[in-house]
SERO-4910 file (N, C-alpha, C, O; in steps of 0.05 Angstrom, whole numbers):
BEGIN
 pado doro    nc1    nc2    nc3   cac1   cac2   cac3    cc1    cc2    cc3    oc1    oc2    oc3
  Met    A   -909   -878   2080   -907   -876   2109   -933   -888   2121   -955   -878   2115
  Asn    A   -930   -907   2138   -953   -918   2152   -963   -899   2173   -947   -889   2190
  Leu    A   -989   -894   2174  -1000   -876   2193  -1008   -890   2219  -1014   -877   2239
  Ile    A  -1007   -916   2218  -1014   -932   2242   -988   -945   2251   -974   -958   2236
  Asp    A   -982   -942   2276   -958   -953   2289   -959   -984   2288   -980   -997   2291
  Leu    A   -935   -996   2283   -933  -1025   2281   -942  -1039   2306   -954  -1060   2305
  Ala    A   -937  -1027   2329   -945  -1039   2355   -975  -1041   2357   -986  -1061   2366
  Leu    A   -990  -1020   2348  -1019  -1021   2348  -1029  -1042   2328  -1048  -1056   2334
  Ala    A  -1016  -1043   2305  -1024  -1063   2285  -1021  -1091   2296  -1039  -1108   2293
  Lys    A   -999  -1096   2309   -994  -1123   2321  -1014  -1129   2343  -1023  -1151   2346
  Gln    A  -1021  -1108   2359  -1040  -1112   2380  -1068  -1119   2367  -1081  -1137   2377
  His    A  -1075  -1105   2346  -1100  -1111   2333  -1101  -1140   2322  -1121  -1153   2324
  Leu    A  -1078  -1148   2311  -1077  -1175   2300  -1073  -1197   2321  -1075  -1221   2315
  Arg    A  -1069  -1188   2345  -1063  -1207   2367  -1038  -1223   2360  -1036  -1247   2367
  Ala    A  -1019  -1210   2347   -994  -1223   2340   -976  -1224   2365   -978  -1207   2382
  Asp    A   -960  -1245   2366   -943  -1247   2390   -922  -1225   2390   -920  -1210   2371
  Gly    A   -908  -1223   2412   -889  -1201   2416   -864  -1203   2399   -848  -1185   2399
  Ser    A   -860  -1226   2385   -835  -1228   2369   -837  -1210   2344   -858  -1200   2337
  Asp    A   -814  -1206   2332   -812  -1189   2308   -811  -1206   2283   -804  -1196   2262
  Ala    A   -816  -1232   2285   -814  -1250   2262   -831  -1242   2238   -824  -1246   2215
  Glu    A   -855  -1230   2244   -873  -1223   2222   -875  -1193   2217   -892  -1184   2203
  Asp    A   -857  -1178   2229   -859  -1149   2227   -858  -1139   2198   -873  -1121   2191
  Glu    A   -841  -1151   2182   -839  -1142   2154   -865  -1147   2139   -875  -1129   2125
  Ile    A   -877  -1171   2141   -902  -1176   2126   -925  -1160   2137   -942  -1151   2122
  Ile    A   -925  -1156   2164   -946  -1139   2175   -944  -1111   2165   -964  -1098   2159
  Gly    A   -919  -1101   2162   -914  -1074   2151   -924  -1072   2122   -935  -1052   2114
  Val    A   -920  -1093   2106   -929  -1093   2079   -960  -1093   2078   -972  -1077   2063
  Tyr    A   -973  -1109   2094  -1002  -1110   2095  -1013  -1083   2105  -1034  -1074   2096
  Leu    A  -1000  -1071   2125  -1009  -1046   2136  -1007  -1024   2114  -1026  -1008   2111
  Ala    A   -985  -1023   2099   -983  -1004   2077  -1004  -1008   2056  -1015   -989   2045
  Ala    A  -1009  -1034   2050  -1030  -1040   2030  -1058  -1032   2039  -1074  -1022   2024
  Ala    A  -1063  -1037   2065  -1090  -1029   2076  -1093   -999   2076  -1115   -989   2069
  Gln    A  -1072   -984   2082  -1074   -955   2081  -1077   -945   2053  -1094   -927   2048
  Asp    A  -1063   -957   2034  -1065   -950   2006  -1093   -955   1996  -1105   -939   1981
  Ala    A  -1104   -978   2003  -1132   -985   1995  -1152   -965   2005  -1170   -958   1991
  Ala    A  -1148   -956   2030  -1166   -936   2041  -1164   -910   2026  -1184   -897   2020
  Glu    A  -1139   -901   2020  -1135   -876   2006  -1147   -878   1977  -1159   -859   1968
  Gln    A  -1144   -901   1964  -1155   -905   1938  -1185   -904   1938  -1198   -892   1921
  Phe    A  -1197   -917   1958  -1226   -918   1960  -1237   -890   1966  -1258   -882   1955
  Leu    A  -1224   -875   1983  -1233   -849   1991  -1227   -828   1969  -1242   -808   1967
  Gly    A  -1207   -833   1953  -1198   -813   1934  -1185   -789   1948  -1186   -767   1938
  Arg    A  -1173   -795   1971  -1161   -774   1987  -1135   -784   2000  -1133   -808   2006
  Lys    A  -1116   -767   2004  -1092   -774   2018  -1097   -770   2048  -1110   -751   2056
  Leu    A  -1088   -790   2064  -1092   -789   2093  -1067   -776   2106  -1045   -780   2097
  Tyr    A  -1072   -762   2127  -1051   -749   2143  -1054   -757   2172  -1076   -763   2181
  Pro    A  -1032   -757   2187  -1033   -765   2215  -1049   -746   2232  -1052   -723   2225
  Glu    A  -1060   -757   2254  -1075   -740   2273  -1057   -717   2282  -1033   -720   2286
  Gly    A  -1069   -694   2285  -1055   -670   2294  -1041   -655   2272  -1028   -634   2277
  Thr    A  -1043   -664   2247  -1031   -651   2224  -1049   -629   2214  -1073   -632   2213
  Thr    A  -1037   -607   2206  -1052   -586   2191  -1049   -593   2161  -1027   -598   2151
  Leu    A  -1072   -595   2148  -1071   -602   2119  -1055   -582   2104  -1058   -558   2107
  Pro    A  -1037   -591   2086  -1022   -573   2069  -1040   -559   2049  -1060   -570   2040
  Ala    A  -1034   -534   2043  -1050   -518   2025  -1052   -531   1997  -1072   -528   1984
  Glu    A  -1031   -546   1989  -1032   -558   1963  -1049   -584   1962  -1052   -596   1940
  Asp    A  -1060   -592   1985  -1077   -616   1985  -1103   -610   2001  -1107   -621   2023
  Pro    A  -1120   -592   1991  -1144   -585   2006  -1164   -609   2008  -1182   -608   2025
  Asn    A  -1160   -629   1992  -1178   -653   1993  -1168   -674   2013  -1181   -694   2017
  Gly    A  -1144   -669   2024  -1133   -688   2043  -1151   -692   2067  -1170   -677   2071
  Leu    A  -1145   -712   2083  -1161   -718   2107  -1143   -726   2130  -1127   -744   2128
  Val    A  -1146   -711   2152  -1132   -719   2177  -1148   -743   2187  -1172   -742   2191
  Met    A  -1134   -765   2191  -1146   -791   2195  -1163   -792   2221  -1153   -791   2243
  Pro    A  -1190   -795   2217  -1207   -799   2241  -1206   -828   2250  -1196   -846   2236
  Ala    A  -1217   -833   2274  -1217   -859   2286  -1230   -880   2268  -1221   -903   2267
  Ser    A  -1252   -873   2255  -1266   -893   2238  -1249   -902   2214  -1251   -925   2206
  Val    A  -1233   -884   2203  -1216   -891   2181  -1193   -909   2192  -1185   -928   2179
  Lys    A  -1183   -902   2215  -1162   -919   2228  -1173   -947   2232  -1159   -967   2227
  Ala    A  -1197   -949   2242  -1210   -975   2247  -1213   -990   2221  -1209  -1015   2220
  Ala    A  -1221   -977   2199  -1224   -990   2173  -1198  -1001   2163  -1197  -1023   2152
  Ile    A  -1176   -986   2167  -1150   -995   2159  -1142  -1020   2175  -1131  -1039   2164
  Leu    A  -1148  -1019   2201  -1141  -1043   2218  -1158  -1067   2210  -1148  -1089   2210
  Leu    A  -1183  -1063   2203  -1200  -1085   2193  -1189  -1097   2168  -1188  -1122   2165
  Thr    A  -1181  -1080   2149  -1169  -1090   2124  -1143  -1104   2129  -1137  -1125   2117
  Leu    A  -1127  -1093   2147  -1102  -1106   2155  -1107  -1134   2166  -1094  -1153   2158
  Gly    A  -1127  -1137   2183  -1134  -1163   2194  -1142  -1183   2172  -1135  -1206   2173
  His    A  -1157  -1173   2153  -1165  -1190   2130  -1141  -1200   2115  -1138  -1224   2109
  Leu    A  -1123  -1182   2108  -1099  -1189   2093  -1081  -1208   2109  -1070  -1227   2098
  Tyr    A  -1079  -1204   2135  -1062  -1221   2152  -1074  -1249   2154  -1059  -1269   2154
  Glu    A  -1100  -1251   2157  -1113  -1277   2161  -1117  -1292   2135  -1119  -1317   2135
  Asn    A  -1118  -1278   2112  -1123  -1290   2086  -1100  -1285   2068  -1101  -1266   2051
  Arg    A  -1079  -1300   2071  -1054  -1294   2057  -1053  -1305   2028  -1033  -1302   2015
  Glu    A  -1074  -1318   2020  -1074  -1329   1993  -1098  -1317   1977  -1115  -1304   1989
  Ala    A  -1098  -1321   1951  -1119  -1309   1934  -1146  -1325   1936  -1167  -1315   1928
  Val    A  -1145  -1349   1947  -1169  -1365   1950  -1171  -1376   1978  -1152  -1378   1993
  Ser    A  -1196  -1383   1985  -1201  -1395   2011  -1216  -1421   2006  -1237  -1421   1994
  Val    A  -1205  -1443   2016  -1217  -1469   2011  -1228  -1481   2037  -1214  -1480   2058
  Gly    A  -1252  -1491   2036  -1264  -1504   2059  -1273  -1486   2081  -1276  -1495   2104
  Asn    A  -1278  -1461   2075  -1287  -1441   2095  -1313  -1429   2087  -1318  -1424   2063
  Ile    A  -1330  -1423   2106  -1354  -1407   2101  -1347  -1379   2108  -1339  -1373   2131
  Val    A  -1349  -1361   2089  -1341  -1333   2093  -1365  -1315   2091  -1381  -1317   2073
  Thr    A  -1366  -1296   2110  -1388  -1276   2110  -1376  -1249   2115  -1360  -1246   2134
  Glu    A  -1383  -1230   2099  -1373  -1202   2103  -1388  -1191   2127  -1413  -1193   2129
  Met    A  -1374  -1178   2145  -1385  -1166   2169  -1400  -1141   2161  -1390  -1125   2145
  Pro    A  -1425  -1137   2172  -1441  -1114   2164  -1428  -1087   2171  -1433  -1067   2157
  Met    A  -1412  -1086   2191  -1398  -1061   2198  -1369  -1062   2189  -1351  -1058   2205
  Gly    A  -1365  -1070   2164  -1338  -1073   2154  -1324  -1047   2147  -1335  -1025   2151
  Ala    A  -1300  -1050   2136  -1283  -1027   2130  -1297  -1008   2111  -1295   -983   2115
  Glu    A  -1310  -1018   2091  -1322  -1000   2071  -1343   -982   2084  -1345   -958   2077
  Arg    A  -1359   -993   2101  -1379   -977   2115  -1367   -955   2132  -1378   -933   2133
  Leu    A  -1344   -960   2144  -1331   -940   2160  -1319   -918   2142  -1316   -895   2151
  Leu    A  -1311   -925   2118  -1299   -905   2100  -1318   -888   2084  -1312   -865   2077
  Trp    A  -1342   -898   2078  -1361   -884   2060  -1366   -854   2068  -1367   -838   2049
  Pro    A  -1369   -847   2093  -1375   -819   2099  -1353   -799   2090  -1358   -775   2088
  Tyr    A  -1329   -809   2086  -1306   -792   2080  -1299   -792   2050  -1280   -779   2042
  Arg    A  -1314   -807   2034  -1308   -810   2006  -1316   -785   1991  -1337   -773   1996
  Thr    A  -1299   -776   1972  -1305   -751   1958  -1312   -755   1928  -1325   -738   1916
  Asp    A  -1303   -777   1917  -1306   -780   1888  -1328   -801   1881  -1322   -821   1868
  Ile    A  -1352   -795   1890  -1373   -815   1886  -1390   -811   1861  -1409   -825   1856
  Gly    A  -1382   -791   1845  -1394   -788   1818  -1421   -774   1818  -1436   -778   1799
  Leu    A  -1427   -759   1838  -1453   -745   1838  -1451   -719   1825  -1471   -704   1823
***
């Protein structure tokens, strides 16, 4: 289940109002959310949710995690292939990983 609404995802991507790319945007959105959960080592829950007793490590999604998922979505949407040819690429200093780090639980300390 995607925790971010497709309309917000399309707004972030500046995708046109058509539904021609809805399926692929949905795939990228699910992948971005999964990547965030894997990085955090925590399951994400929608805003306003009470964490279930069986998942005390879960996380009700804060705005910074939502922003990180949207940043990852944008990366997947703009870079649809495994390689980039003829481009100068620079990772942004306030990228998705930096937004996720404060919520990570399995850092091996």
